[in-house]
All heavy atoms as TSV, in Angstrom:
chain	resi	resn	atom	element	x	y	z
A	1	MET	N	N	121.379	-168.770	-21.340
A	1	MET	CA	C	120.080	-168.406	-20.789
A	1	MET	C	C	119.144	-168.034	-21.960
A	1	MET	O	O	119.538	-167.176	-22.833
A	1	MET	CB	C	120.251	-167.287	-19.815
A	1	MET	CG	C	119.059	-166.936	-19.107
A	1	MET	SD	S	119.404	-165.647	-17.940
A	1	MET	CE	C	118.361	-166.187	-16.614
A	2	PRO	N	N	117.963	-168.617	-22.085
A	2	PRO	CA	C	117.073	-168.297	-23.181
A	2	PRO	C	C	116.510	-166.877	-23.101
A	2	PRO	O	O	116.412	-166.310	-21.982
A	2	PRO	CB	C	115.954	-169.354	-23.055
A	2	PRO	CG	C	116.007	-169.798	-21.603
A	2	PRO	CD	C	117.397	-169.655	-21.184
A	3	LYS	N	N	116.233	-166.323	-24.250
A	3	LYS	CA	C	115.712	-165.011	-24.306
A	3	LYS	C	C	114.304	-165.071	-23.812
A	3	LYS	O	O	113.526	-165.994	-24.076
A	3	LYS	CB	C	115.745	-164.456	-25.697
A	3	LYS	CG	C	117.112	-164.193	-26.257
A	3	LYS	CD	C	117.002	-163.637	-27.690
A	3	LYS	CE	C	118.388	-163.327	-28.247
A	3	LYS	NZ	N	118.199	-162.862	-29.640
A	4	PRO	N	N	113.855	-164.028	-23.107
A	4	PRO	CA	C	112.447	-164.001	-22.678
A	4	PRO	C	C	111.525	-163.832	-23.888
A	4	PRO	O	O	111.882	-163.109	-24.854
A	4	PRO	CB	C	112.346	-162.803	-21.730
A	4	PRO	CG	C	113.577	-161.983	-22.045
A	4	PRO	CD	C	114.564	-162.866	-22.623
A	5	ILE	N	N	110.376	-164.484	-23.827
A	5	ILE	CA	C	109.406	-164.415	-24.879
A	5	ILE	C	C	108.664	-163.147	-24.767
A	5	ILE	O	O	108.088	-162.872	-23.732
A	5	ILE	CB	C	108.463	-165.648	-24.891
A	5	ILE	CG1	C	109.267	-166.950	-25.026
A	5	ILE	CG2	C	107.397	-165.492	-25.967
A	5	ILE	CD1	C	108.453	-168.177	-24.761
A	6	PRO	N	N	108.630	-162.269	-25.815
A	6	PRO	CA	C	107.892	-161.050	-25.727
A	6	PRO	C	C	106.400	-161.371	-25.669
A	6	PRO	O	O	105.891	-162.229	-26.402
A	6	PRO	CB	C	108.263	-160.296	-26.965
A	6	PRO	CG	C	108.720	-161.352	-27.997
A	6	PRO	CD	C	109.288	-162.464	-27.163
A	7	THR	N	N	105.693	-160.706	-24.796
A	7	THR	CA	C	104.257	-160.965	-24.700
A	7	THR	C	C	103.544	-159.665	-24.970
A	7	THR	O	O	104.017	-158.588	-24.744
A	7	THR	CB	C	103.874	-161.398	-23.221
A	7	THR	OG1	O	104.349	-160.445	-22.322
A	7	THR	CG2	C	104.479	-162.746	-22.944
A	8	LYS	N	N	102.338	-159.828	-25.564
A	8	LYS	CA	C	101.525	-158.629	-25.848
A	8	LYS	C	C	100.704	-158.330	-24.642
A	8	LYS	O	O	100.167	-159.230	-23.935
A	8	LYS	CB	C	100.562	-158.939	-27.022
A	8	LYS	CG	C	101.235	-159.118	-28.326
A	8	LYS	CD	C	100.226	-159.363	-29.411
A	8	LYS	CE	C	100.928	-159.549	-30.746
A	8	LYS	NZ	N	99.965	-159.790	-31.792
A	9	LYS	N	N	100.574	-157.021	-24.315
A	9	LYS	CA	C	99.814	-156.662	-23.139
A	9	LYS	C	C	98.331	-156.472	-23.682
A	9	LYS	O	O	98.149	-155.802	-24.609
A	9	LYS	CB	C	100.383	-155.408	-22.514
A	9	LYS	CG	C	101.702	-155.631	-21.910
A	9	LYS	CD	C	101.997	-154.546	-20.917
A	9	LYS	CE	C	103.359	-154.886	-20.274
A	9	LYS	NZ	N	103.538	-154.196	-18.996
A	10	ILE	N	N	97.435	-157.065	-22.954
A	10	ILE	CA	C	96.060	-156.874	-23.271
A	10	ILE	C	C	95.533	-155.651	-22.499
A	10	ILE	O	O	95.983	-155.398	-21.425
A	10	ILE	CB	C	95.149	-158.087	-23.008
A	10	ILE	CG1	C	95.245	-158.474	-21.537
A	10	ILE	CG2	C	95.630	-159.269	-23.906
A	10	ILE	CD1	C	94.239	-159.524	-21.203
A	11	PRO	N	N	94.662	-154.892	-23.108
A	11	PRO	CA	C	94.203	-153.725	-22.378
A	11	PRO	C	C	93.393	-154.204	-21.143
A	11	PRO	O	O	92.722	-155.201	-21.180
A	11	PRO	CB	C	93.285	-153.002	-23.358
A	11	PRO	CG	C	92.935	-154.007	-24.362
A	11	PRO	CD	C	94.065	-155.024	-24.386
A	12	PRO	N	N	93.450	-153.452	-20.080
A	12	PRO	CA	C	92.668	-153.854	-18.865
A	12	PRO	C	C	91.167	-153.801	-19.159
A	12	PRO	O	O	90.721	-152.859	-19.827
A	12	PRO	CB	C	93.081	-152.825	-17.834
A	12	PRO	CG	C	93.649	-151.650	-18.593
A	12	PRO	CD	C	94.183	-152.236	-19.894
A	13	LEU	N	N	90.489	-154.809	-18.734
A	13	LEU	CA	C	89.065	-154.920	-18.950
A	13	LEU	C	C	88.312	-154.816	-17.605
A	13	LEU	O	O	88.825	-155.445	-16.591
A	13	LEU	CB	C	88.685	-156.209	-19.650
A	13	LEU	CG	C	89.241	-156.357	-21.102
A	13	LEU	CD1	C	88.959	-157.766	-21.574
A	13	LEU	CD2	C	88.679	-155.380	-22.101
A	14	THR	N	N	87.188	-154.206	-17.641
A	14	THR	CA	C	86.394	-154.280	-16.436
A	14	THR	C	C	85.671	-155.585	-16.370
A	14	THR	O	O	85.548	-156.343	-17.338
A	14	THR	CB	C	85.318	-153.121	-16.452
A	14	THR	OG1	O	84.408	-153.351	-17.483
A	14	THR	CG2	C	85.997	-151.722	-16.624
A	15	LEU	N	N	85.100	-155.959	-15.228
A	15	LEU	CA	C	84.391	-157.162	-15.046
A	15	LEU	C	C	83.212	-157.207	-15.967
A	15	LEU	O	O	82.898	-158.283	-16.560
A	15	LEU	CB	C	83.919	-157.291	-13.577
A	15	LEU	CG	C	83.265	-158.637	-13.176
A	15	LEU	CD1	C	84.176	-159.777	-13.501
A	15	LEU	CD2	C	82.805	-158.569	-11.755
A	16	GLU	N	N	82.546	-156.071	-16.159
A	16	GLU	CA	C	81.349	-156.057	-17.058
A	16	GLU	C	C	81.800	-156.304	-18.467
A	16	GLU	O	O	81.048	-157.048	-19.217
A	16	GLU	CB	C	80.674	-154.614	-16.984
A	16	GLU	CG	C	79.951	-154.410	-15.711
A	16	GLU	CD	C	80.869	-153.955	-14.500
A	16	GLU	OE1	O	82.024	-153.523	-14.811
A	16	GLU	OE2	O	80.429	-154.087	-13.377
A	17	GLN	N	N	82.936	-155.782	-18.891
A	17	GLN	CA	C	83.364	-156.034	-20.253
A	17	GLN	C	C	83.757	-157.499	-20.466
A	17	GLN	O	O	83.416	-158.130	-21.523
A	17	GLN	CB	C	84.636	-155.178	-20.629
A	17	GLN	CG	C	84.274	-153.682	-20.753
A	17	GLN	CD	C	85.520	-152.840	-20.819
A	17	GLN	OE1	O	86.515	-153.086	-20.087
A	17	GLN	NE2	N	85.548	-151.882	-21.755
A	18	MET	N	N	84.427	-158.079	-19.421
A	18	MET	CA	C	84.757	-159.503	-19.525
A	18	MET	C	C	83.505	-160.372	-19.637
A	18	MET	O	O	83.447	-161.362	-20.401
A	18	MET	CB	C	85.587	-159.895	-18.333
A	18	MET	CG	C	87.048	-159.388	-18.336
A	18	MET	SD	S	87.920	-160.100	-16.965
A	18	MET	CE	C	88.298	-158.632	-16.066
A	19	GLU	N	N	82.489	-160.043	-18.791
A	19	GLU	CA	C	81.267	-160.780	-18.807
A	19	GLU	C	C	80.557	-160.687	-20.195
A	19	GLU	O	O	80.042	-161.663	-20.702
A	19	GLU	CB	C	80.318	-160.280	-17.706
A	19	GLU	CG	C	80.672	-160.752	-16.385
A	19	GLU	CD	C	79.779	-160.171	-15.276
A	19	GLU	OE1	O	78.988	-159.249	-15.527
A	19	GLU	OE2	O	79.862	-160.721	-14.169
A	20	GLU	N	N	80.588	-159.467	-20.795
A	20	GLU	CA	C	79.943	-159.272	-22.056
A	20	GLU	C	C	80.631	-160.067	-23.161
A	20	GLU	O	O	80.020	-160.720	-23.971
A	20	GLU	CB	C	79.980	-157.781	-22.443
A	20	GLU	CG	C	79.248	-157.504	-23.758
A	20	GLU	CD	C	79.204	-155.962	-24.041
A	20	GLU	OE1	O	79.563	-155.199	-23.205
A	20	GLU	OE2	O	78.814	-155.690	-25.180
A	21	ILE	N	N	81.999	-160.059	-23.152
A	21	ILE	CA	C	82.750	-160.843	-24.144
A	21	ILE	C	C	82.464	-162.333	-23.931
A	21	ILE	O	O	82.222	-163.070	-24.886
A	21	ILE	CB	C	84.254	-160.570	-23.936
A	21	ILE	CG1	C	84.588	-159.169	-24.387
A	21	ILE	CG2	C	85.104	-161.602	-24.773
A	21	ILE	CD1	C	85.984	-158.663	-23.978
A	22	PHE	N	N	82.460	-162.808	-22.714
A	22	PHE	CA	C	82.143	-164.246	-22.445
A	22	PHE	C	C	80.800	-164.596	-22.940
A	22	PHE	O	O	80.626	-165.632	-23.600
A	22	PHE	CB	C	82.319	-164.499	-20.939
A	22	PHE	CG	C	81.902	-165.916	-20.588
A	22	PHE	CD1	C	82.814	-166.957	-20.777
A	22	PHE	CD2	C	80.660	-166.163	-20.034
A	22	PHE	CE1	C	82.380	-168.253	-20.444
A	22	PHE	CE2	C	80.301	-167.433	-19.673
A	22	PHE	CZ	C	81.167	-168.503	-19.903
A	23	MET	N	N	79.822	-163.799	-22.643
A	23	MET	CA	C	78.415	-164.070	-23.034
A	23	MET	C	C	78.303	-164.049	-24.542
A	23	MET	O	O	77.559	-164.912	-25.112
A	23	MET	CB	C	77.425	-163.141	-22.377
A	23	MET	CG	C	77.380	-163.256	-20.856
A	23	MET	SD	S	76.997	-164.867	-20.234
A	23	MET	CE	C	75.195	-164.916	-20.546
A	24	ASP	N	N	78.904	-163.123	-25.204
A	24	ASP	CA	C	78.900	-163.087	-26.654
A	24	ASP	C	C	79.492	-164.344	-27.309
A	24	ASP	O	O	78.918	-164.920	-28.207
A	24	ASP	CB	C	79.655	-161.868	-27.236
A	24	ASP	CG	C	78.910	-160.529	-27.046
A	24	ASP	OD1	O	77.682	-160.581	-26.747
A	24	ASP	OD2	O	79.553	-159.477	-27.205
A	25	ARG	N	N	80.615	-164.774	-26.738
A	25	ARG	CA	C	81.263	-165.986	-27.237
A	25	ARG	C	C	80.408	-167.259	-26.973
A	25	ARG	O	O	80.326	-168.111	-27.782
A	25	ARG	CB	C	82.666	-166.159	-26.643
A	25	ARG	CG	C	83.631	-165.121	-27.165
A	25	ARG	CD	C	84.992	-165.327	-26.617
A	25	ARG	NE	N	85.916	-164.299	-27.154
A	25	ARG	CZ	C	87.164	-164.206	-26.825
A	25	ARG	NH1	N	87.651	-165.079	-25.945
A	25	ARG	NH2	N	87.935	-163.281	-27.314
A	26	LEU	N	N	79.826	-167.302	-25.783
A	26	LEU	CA	C	78.974	-168.367	-25.433
A	26	LEU	C	C	77.734	-168.457	-26.351
A	26	LEU	O	O	77.405	-169.491	-26.886
A	26	LEU	CB	C	78.519	-168.285	-23.949
A	26	LEU	CG	C	77.662	-169.420	-23.444
A	26	LEU	CD1	C	78.373	-170.709	-23.500
A	26	LEU	CD2	C	77.258	-169.144	-22.026
A	27	ALA	N	N	77.140	-167.284	-26.606
A	27	ALA	CA	C	75.977	-167.273	-27.476
A	27	ALA	C	C	76.364	-167.713	-28.911
A	27	ALA	O	O	75.661	-168.479	-29.533
A	27	ALA	CB	C	75.427	-165.828	-27.560
A	28	HIS	N	N	77.532	-167.289	-29.351
A	28	HIS	CA	C	78.022	-167.663	-30.705
A	28	HIS	C	C	78.211	-169.203	-30.753
A	28	HIS	O	O	77.830	-169.846	-31.799
A	28	HIS	CB	C	79.346	-166.998	-30.993
A	28	HIS	CG	C	79.871	-167.232	-32.371
A	28	HIS	ND1	N	79.313	-166.791	-33.513
A	28	HIS	CD2	C	80.929	-167.970	-32.732
A	28	HIS	CE1	C	80.012	-167.231	-34.537
A	28	HIS	NE2	N	80.991	-167.990	-34.106
A	29	LEU	N	N	78.777	-169.798	-29.727
A	29	LEU	CA	C	78.978	-171.237	-29.694
A	29	LEU	C	C	77.641	-171.957	-29.660
A	29	LEU	O	O	77.530	-173.010	-30.380
A	29	LEU	CB	C	79.832	-171.625	-28.503
A	29	LEU	CG	C	81.291	-171.293	-28.559
A	29	LEU	CD1	C	81.982	-171.618	-27.253
A	29	LEU	CD2	C	81.959	-172.152	-29.679
A	30	ILE	N	N	76.745	-171.488	-28.927
A	30	ILE	CA	C	75.401	-172.119	-28.873
A	30	ILE	C	C	74.733	-172.097	-30.238
A	30	ILE	O	O	74.143	-173.100	-30.728
A	30	ILE	CB	C	74.540	-171.471	-27.785
A	30	ILE	CG1	C	75.051	-171.739	-26.434
A	30	ILE	CG2	C	73.070	-171.939	-27.908
A	30	ILE	CD1	C	74.415	-171.003	-25.309
A	31	VAL	N	N	74.844	-170.971	-30.919
A	31	VAL	CA	C	74.210	-170.839	-32.246
A	31	VAL	C	C	74.882	-171.784	-33.238
A	31	VAL	O	O	74.269	-172.497	-34.019
A	31	VAL	CB	C	74.292	-169.389	-32.773
A	31	VAL	CG1	C	73.958	-169.286	-34.280
A	31	VAL	CG2	C	73.335	-168.495	-31.955
A	32	ARG	N	N	76.202	-171.902	-33.165
A	32	ARG	CA	C	77.002	-172.761	-34.040
A	32	ARG	C	C	76.520	-174.235	-33.749
A	32	ARG	O	O	76.404	-175.034	-34.688
A	32	ARG	CB	C	78.469	-172.619	-33.839
A	32	ARG	CG	C	79.006	-171.368	-34.526
A	32	ARG	CD	C	80.512	-171.215	-34.330
A	32	ARG	NE	N	81.189	-172.296	-34.878
A	32	ARG	CZ	C	82.455	-172.655	-34.611
A	32	ARG	NH1	N	83.158	-171.798	-33.824
A	32	ARG	NH2	N	83.085	-173.634	-35.118
A	33	LEU	N	N	76.388	-174.611	-32.484
A	33	LEU	CA	C	75.981	-175.941	-32.115
A	33	LEU	C	C	74.623	-176.227	-32.636
A	33	LEU	O	O	74.392	-177.342	-33.237
A	33	LEU	CB	C	76.060	-176.123	-30.581
A	33	LEU	CG	C	75.564	-177.495	-30.068
A	33	LEU	CD1	C	76.432	-178.607	-30.597
A	33	LEU	CD2	C	75.518	-177.503	-28.584
A	34	LEU	N	N	73.677	-175.338	-32.506
A	34	LEU	CA	C	72.316	-175.553	-33.013
A	34	LEU	C	C	72.324	-175.706	-34.542
A	34	LEU	O	O	71.611	-176.533	-35.079
A	34	LEU	CB	C	71.388	-174.433	-32.525
A	34	LEU	CG	C	71.113	-174.399	-31.065
A	34	LEU	CD1	C	70.354	-173.126	-30.661
A	34	LEU	CD2	C	70.353	-175.672	-30.578
A	35	ASP	N	N	73.120	-174.826	-35.224
A	35	ASP	CA	C	73.208	-174.898	-36.650
A	35	ASP	C	C	73.828	-176.331	-37.096
A	35	ASP	O	O	73.294	-176.967	-38.011
A	35	ASP	CB	C	74.126	-173.903	-37.223
A	35	ASP	CG	C	73.481	-172.505	-37.231
A	35	ASP	OD1	O	72.254	-172.450	-37.101
A	35	ASP	OD2	O	74.202	-171.470	-37.396
A	36	TYR	N	N	74.810	-176.790	-36.350
A	36	TYR	CA	C	75.413	-178.053	-36.639
A	36	TYR	C	C	74.439	-179.175	-36.432
A	36	TYR	O	O	74.270	-180.073	-37.301
A	36	TYR	CB	C	76.635	-178.270	-35.815
A	36	TYR	CG	C	77.275	-179.624	-35.905
A	36	TYR	CD1	C	78.050	-179.935	-37.023
A	36	TYR	CD2	C	77.005	-180.653	-34.960
A	36	TYR	CE1	C	78.600	-181.243	-37.187
A	36	TYR	CE2	C	77.549	-181.886	-35.128
A	36	TYR	CZ	C	78.340	-182.217	-36.162
A	36	TYR	OH	O	78.825	-183.451	-36.323
A	37	ARG	N	N	73.675	-179.147	-35.390
A	37	ARG	CA	C	72.654	-180.177	-35.118
A	37	ARG	C	C	71.588	-180.208	-36.148
A	37	ARG	O	O	71.131	-181.216	-36.586
A	37	ARG	CB	C	72.119	-180.003	-33.693
A	37	ARG	CG	C	73.112	-180.350	-32.633
A	37	ARG	CD	C	72.548	-180.117	-31.257
A	37	ARG	NE	N	71.585	-181.169	-30.992
A	37	ARG	CZ	C	70.808	-181.259	-29.919
A	37	ARG	NH1	N	70.966	-180.373	-28.936
A	37	ARG	NH2	N	69.916	-182.187	-29.726
A	38	GLN	N	N	71.214	-179.022	-36.633
A	38	GLN	CA	C	70.107	-178.935	-37.637
A	38	GLN	C	C	70.674	-179.508	-38.974
A	38	GLN	O	O	69.986	-180.251	-39.671
A	38	GLN	CB	C	69.693	-177.470	-37.807
A	38	GLN	CG	C	68.520	-177.326	-38.748
A	38	GLN	CD	C	67.312	-178.021	-38.332
A	38	GLN	OE1	O	66.925	-177.972	-37.120
A	38	GLN	NE2	N	66.664	-178.807	-39.129
A	39	GLU	N	N	71.910	-179.166	-39.291
A	39	GLU	CA	C	72.542	-179.691	-40.545
A	39	GLU	C	C	72.560	-181.248	-40.394
A	39	GLU	O	O	72.365	-181.876	-41.420
A	39	GLU	CB	C	73.937	-179.140	-40.722
A	39	GLU	CG	C	73.949	-177.674	-41.127
A	39	GLU	CD	C	75.346	-177.098	-41.256
A	39	GLU	OE1	O	76.307	-177.919	-41.201
A	39	GLU	OE2	O	75.458	-175.914	-41.431
A	40	GLU	N	N	72.935	-181.777	-39.302
A	40	GLU	CA	C	73.014	-183.244	-39.144
A	40	GLU	C	C	71.639	-183.903	-39.293
A	40	GLU	O	O	71.461	-184.920	-39.948
A	40	GLU	CB	C	73.627	-183.595	-37.785
A	40	GLU	CG	C	75.108	-183.305	-37.673
A	40	GLU	CD	C	75.917	-184.012	-38.698
A	40	GLU	OE1	O	75.844	-185.231	-38.773
A	40	GLU	OE2	O	76.705	-183.316	-39.363
A	41	LYS	N	N	70.606	-183.210	-38.759
A	41	LYS	CA	C	69.236	-183.734	-38.945
A	41	LYS	C	C	68.806	-183.728	-40.453
A	41	LYS	O	O	68.238	-184.612	-40.914
A	41	LYS	CB	C	68.264	-182.896	-38.087
A	41	LYS	CG	C	68.235	-183.204	-36.678
A	41	LYS	CD	C	67.199	-182.323	-35.979
A	41	LYS	CE	C	67.212	-182.555	-34.448
A	41	LYS	NZ	N	66.272	-181.688	-33.791
A	42	ASP	N	N	69.157	-182.564	-41.103
A	42	ASP	CA	C	68.857	-182.461	-42.528
A	42	ASP	C	C	69.561	-183.533	-43.301
A	42	ASP	O	O	68.988	-184.118	-44.271
A	42	ASP	CB	C	69.189	-181.039	-42.989
A	42	ASP	CG	C	68.309	-179.947	-42.409
A	42	ASP	OD1	O	67.219	-180.329	-41.859
A	42	ASP	OD2	O	68.659	-178.783	-42.484
A	43	LYS	N	N	70.858	-183.774	-43.018
A	43	LYS	CA	C	71.596	-184.829	-43.714
A	43	LYS	C	C	70.996	-186.186	-43.521
A	43	LYS	O	O	70.821	-186.948	-44.474
A	43	LYS	CB	C	73.055	-184.863	-43.255
A	43	LYS	CG	C	73.935	-183.769	-43.732
A	43	LYS	CD	C	75.374	-183.931	-43.184
A	43	LYS	CE	C	76.198	-182.716	-43.514
A	43	LYS	NZ	N	77.518	-182.872	-42.939
A	44	ALA	N	N	70.573	-186.444	-42.255
A	44	ALA	CA	C	69.963	-187.763	-42.008
A	44	ALA	C	C	68.649	-187.899	-42.756
A	44	ALA	O	O	68.336	-188.932	-43.257
A	44	ALA	CB	C	69.753	-187.904	-40.438
A	45	LYS	N	N	67.923	-186.783	-42.803
A	45	LYS	CA	C	66.603	-186.838	-43.531
A	45	LYS	C	C	66.801	-187.059	-45.006
A	45	LYS	O	O	66.155	-187.854	-45.681
A	45	LYS	CB	C	65.837	-185.498	-43.296
A	45	LYS	CG	C	64.428	-185.524	-43.743
A	45	LYS	CD	C	63.724	-184.273	-43.477
A	45	LYS	CE	C	63.412	-184.119	-41.982
A	45	LYS	NZ	N	62.572	-182.944	-41.691
A	46	ASN	N	N	67.873	-186.348	-45.602
A	46	ASN	CA	C	68.143	-186.564	-47.035
A	46	ASN	C	C	68.644	-187.998	-47.285
A	46	ASN	O	O	68.263	-188.536	-48.306
A	46	ASN	CB	C	69.211	-185.538	-47.438
A	46	ASN	CG	C	68.650	-184.134	-47.543
A	46	ASN	OD1	O	67.486	-183.964	-47.611
A	46	ASN	ND2	N	69.596	-183.097	-47.493
A	47	ASN	N	N	69.426	-188.528	-46.420
A	47	ASN	CA	C	69.885	-189.886	-46.623
A	47	ASN	C	C	68.727	-190.864	-46.557
A	47	ASN	O	O	68.714	-191.882	-47.236
A	47	ASN	CB	C	70.957	-190.257	-45.570
A	47	ASN	CG	C	72.273	-189.611	-45.835
A	47	ASN	OD1	O	72.519	-189.112	-46.939
A	47	ASN	ND2	N	73.092	-189.485	-44.783
A	48	GLU	N	N	67.760	-190.563	-45.717
A	48	GLU	CA	C	66.604	-191.461	-45.595
A	48	GLU	C	C	65.851	-191.450	-46.871
A	48	GLU	O	O	65.337	-192.496	-47.331
A	48	GLU	CB	C	65.717	-190.910	-44.448
A	48	GLU	CG	C	64.753	-191.851	-43.798
A	48	GLU	CD	C	64.059	-191.279	-42.638
A	48	GLU	OE1	O	64.706	-191.126	-41.585
A	48	GLU	OE2	O	62.884	-190.903	-42.806
A	49	TYR	N	N	65.684	-190.308	-47.563
A	49	TYR	CA	C	64.980	-190.249	-48.789
A	49	TYR	C	C	65.702	-190.918	-49.924
A	49	TYR	O	O	65.099	-191.386	-50.873
A	49	TYR	CB	C	64.719	-188.780	-49.187
A	49	TYR	CG	C	63.679	-188.082	-48.270
A	49	TYR	CD1	C	63.973	-186.802	-47.833
A	49	TYR	CD2	C	62.484	-188.714	-47.869
A	49	TYR	CE1	C	63.082	-186.170	-46.970
A	49	TYR	CE2	C	61.618	-188.088	-47.003
A	49	TYR	CZ	C	61.908	-186.805	-46.569
A	49	TYR	OH	O	61.029	-186.231	-45.760
A	50	GLU	N	N	67.051	-190.910	-49.887
A	50	GLU	CA	C	67.846	-191.460	-50.944
A	50	GLU	C	C	67.900	-193.015	-50.958
A	50	GLU	O	O	68.298	-193.632	-51.855
A	50	GLU	CB	C	69.277	-190.898	-50.879
A	50	GLU	CG	C	69.245	-189.417	-51.278
A	50	GLU	CD	C	70.638	-188.781	-51.022
A	50	GLU	OE1	O	71.603	-189.553	-50.667
A	50	GLU	OE2	O	70.755	-187.574	-51.190
A	51	LYS	N	N	67.576	-193.690	-49.827
A	51	LYS	CA	C	67.562	-195.137	-49.731
A	51	LYS	C	C	66.583	-195.718	-50.623
A	51	LYS	O	O	65.460	-195.225	-50.768
A	51	LYS	CB	C	67.321	-195.617	-48.272
A	51	LYS	CG	C	68.406	-195.269	-47.306
A	51	LYS	CD	C	68.012	-195.812	-45.961
A	51	LYS	CE	C	69.030	-195.460	-44.911
A	51	LYS	NZ	N	68.612	-195.785	-43.553
A	52	PRO	N	N	66.929	-196.822	-51.274
A	52	PRO	CA	C	65.908	-197.570	-52.038
A	52	PRO	C	C	64.705	-197.963	-51.211
A	52	PRO	O	O	64.902	-198.360	-50.004
A	52	PRO	CB	C	66.710	-198.771	-52.588
A	52	PRO	CG	C	68.102	-198.418	-52.497
A	52	PRO	CD	C	68.201	-197.459	-51.329
A	53	THR	N	N	63.551	-197.945	-51.759
A	53	THR	CA	C	62.313	-198.238	-50.981
A	53	THR	C	C	62.262	-199.699	-50.559
A	53	THR	O	O	61.638	-200.012	-49.564
A	53	THR	CB	C	61.082	-197.855	-51.777
A	53	THR	OG1	O	61.102	-198.590	-53.031
A	53	THR	CG2	C	60.973	-196.387	-51.980
A	54	GLY	N	N	62.961	-200.640	-51.218
A	54	GLY	CA	C	62.879	-202.025	-50.860
A	54	GLY	C	C	63.681	-202.341	-49.575
A	54	GLY	O	O	63.396	-203.382	-48.947
A	55	GLN	N	N	64.580	-201.495	-49.182
A	55	GLN	CA	C	65.387	-201.729	-48.038
A	55	GLN	C	C	64.800	-201.004	-46.827
A	55	GLN	O	O	64.395	-199.908	-46.920
A	55	GLN	CB	C	66.804	-201.272	-48.178
A	55	GLN	CG	C	67.591	-202.136	-49.181
A	55	GLN	CD	C	69.053	-201.602	-49.241
A	55	GLN	OE1	O	69.370	-200.475	-48.775
A	55	GLN	NE2	N	69.910	-202.384	-49.844
A	56	GLN	N	N	64.828	-201.666	-45.717
A	56	GLN	CA	C	64.433	-201.033	-44.499
A	56	GLN	C	C	65.541	-201.155	-43.518
A	56	GLN	O	O	66.256	-202.177	-43.416
A	56	GLN	CB	C	63.168	-201.667	-43.877
A	56	GLN	CG	C	61.984	-201.367	-44.643
A	56	GLN	CD	C	60.683	-201.780	-43.934
A	56	GLN	OE1	O	60.772	-202.402	-42.855
A	56	GLN	NE2	N	59.541	-201.507	-44.482
A	57	HIS	N	N	65.795	-200.167	-42.715
A	57	HIS	CA	C	66.923	-200.103	-41.807
A	57	HIS	C	C	66.500	-200.060	-40.394
A	57	HIS	O	O	65.562	-199.565	-39.980
A	57	HIS	CB	C	67.807	-198.868	-42.122
A	57	HIS	CG	C	69.238	-199.118	-41.888
A	57	HIS	ND1	N	69.901	-198.631	-40.803
A	57	HIS	CD2	C	70.116	-199.851	-42.577
A	57	HIS	CE1	C	71.130	-199.014	-40.797
A	57	HIS	NE2	N	71.286	-199.750	-41.908
């Protein structure tokens, strides 16, 4: 018979605490997504400037 896997007990959280944690994580993900999208736009803009002027895409 396999040994039971020890689990860590998480402290009990109130609904308000769970909502706050969720909203903080969601806000963090949104900010990361916006940063990523801005970086992609900046990369595209930089690549546009680096193309030789004789070529059009």
